[in-house]
C-alpha positions, 0 to 999 in steps of 0.5 A: 469278624469277632464271634467272641465279641458278640458272644462273651461282650469283651473279645477274647478275654478269658480273664472275664469271670462270666461263668463264675457268677451265682445268683445271691439272695440280698444278704450277700456282700462282699468282704472289706478285706483284701483277697490276701486276707489284709485289711484294705488300706488307702494307697498313696500317690505322688500325684495330686488332682490337677483337673478343674473343679466341678463343672457347674458347682460352686466354691464351697468357700464362697458366700453364695451357690451358683444357679444356671447352666449345669454343664458351664456354671454360668448363671447367677449366684443366689441364696446360701453356701452350697456345692455340687454333689455329683454322680458319675456314671461310665460305660463301654460297649452297648448296651451300656453306652445306650443306657447311659444317654439321658444322663450325658450333657453332650447334645450330640450324644443325647439330643433329648437333653440331659436328666440328671439334674437333682435326679430322683430328687435325691439331691444329686446331679447324675453325669454319664460318659461313654464312647460312640462306635461309627459308622453303625454304632455296633462294635461287633462287626469290626475286628478288635483294635479297629476304630468300629471296635474301639470307639471314636476318639471324639468321644469318652472312654475308648475301649483302650487302656491309654485313652481309658486312663486319660479320660478316667482321670480327667473326668473324675478330677473334673467332676469330683464325684461322690458316687462313681459307677462303672459299667461294661458288657459281659457275657450271658449274664444280665445284671452282675455286681462286682465285688472286687477288682484287681488282683491279677497277675498271679502266675506273671513274674514280670510287671503290672503292665503284662497282667492285662490282655492286649487291646490290640490298638495303637502303638501300646497294646498294654497299660504301661508305665510311659503311656498311661496317667500315673495314678493308673499305673499306681493302681494296677501296680498295688492291686495285682497278684491277689490283692484286691479291692472290694466294691463300695457300692450298697450291693444288698440293696442293689440286688434288692432293688434290681431282682424283683423287676423280673428283667434278667438274672441278677447276680453278684460275682465274687470274682473280679471283671476280668483283665481286660478293659472291664477289669482296668475301668472297674479298678480305676473306680474303686482306686479313686474311691481310695484316693478321694475322701469325698467319695463314699460309694464306687463299684462296677456292674457288668451288663448282659450283651444280649440285655434289651436297651430298655431293660438295661435302663430300667435296671440302671435306675433301680440301681441309682435309686438304691445307691443314693438312698443308702447315701442321702445327699444331706449326710454326704460332705462337699468335695 
């Protein structure tokens, strides 16, 4: 059994900077340069997006906007030209998957029904994706690498490098999010906004795959070039050995919106999400922000493993309001 999973949120992960976070006032914000001191520039990739257009969105070149089922795009076409401006939320272990349920369009994962259409009246549709942990929903009573700790293959974002790579790029290619918030479970923290991602492998003379801790699952335990999507390999190859990407979330606004709730400690971690799956997912979000001109905000939040789901849900809603208010939909371009 894994005491470390219950205690730290992520298993056997010395790279998780759960002890480096400090409470900060709302005026704290991350640097806009890499940890090497260089200005962050958009990376290049040899692979273009091959995914389908956003589910339920209308083509910006058409003369009408589509209305109907937001998950299928089926319905009538009425009104002036328009486009879907989507927010995508991603999570891993509980409480993150539990707090994200209301924004899932999967009736199995969210039998109460999707609440994401024009969420909060902000003009965005919000979608969430996360794993499930059968048979009991608790990954802490399974060993690392076992299905109960990794997640079911029937759902998105198993806690596995290969599955995360494949699912992440499929989802962002399909939904084309203009805002992307990734989340994962941390240790004795509450609501921890990560200021940056990447930069691992400072003491690693080898390749990028060995910058990351083993996930102990499947035939390959590390994110290799042969077993991950090419854009994943580009991200971990570019942003390593001290070179990082800063969060593109409105960190000051998030702190100002969540801290007054008094539900838990709200901190900004000036390090990273670590070199296990949290940091891997977080780096993917920021790399997508670099690649996609339409993406105006992306970043990662660590959620304390002991935080009640109701509290995590309230903190997420406050965070979403802050992020969407910082980026009015009318001011954001169509994907």
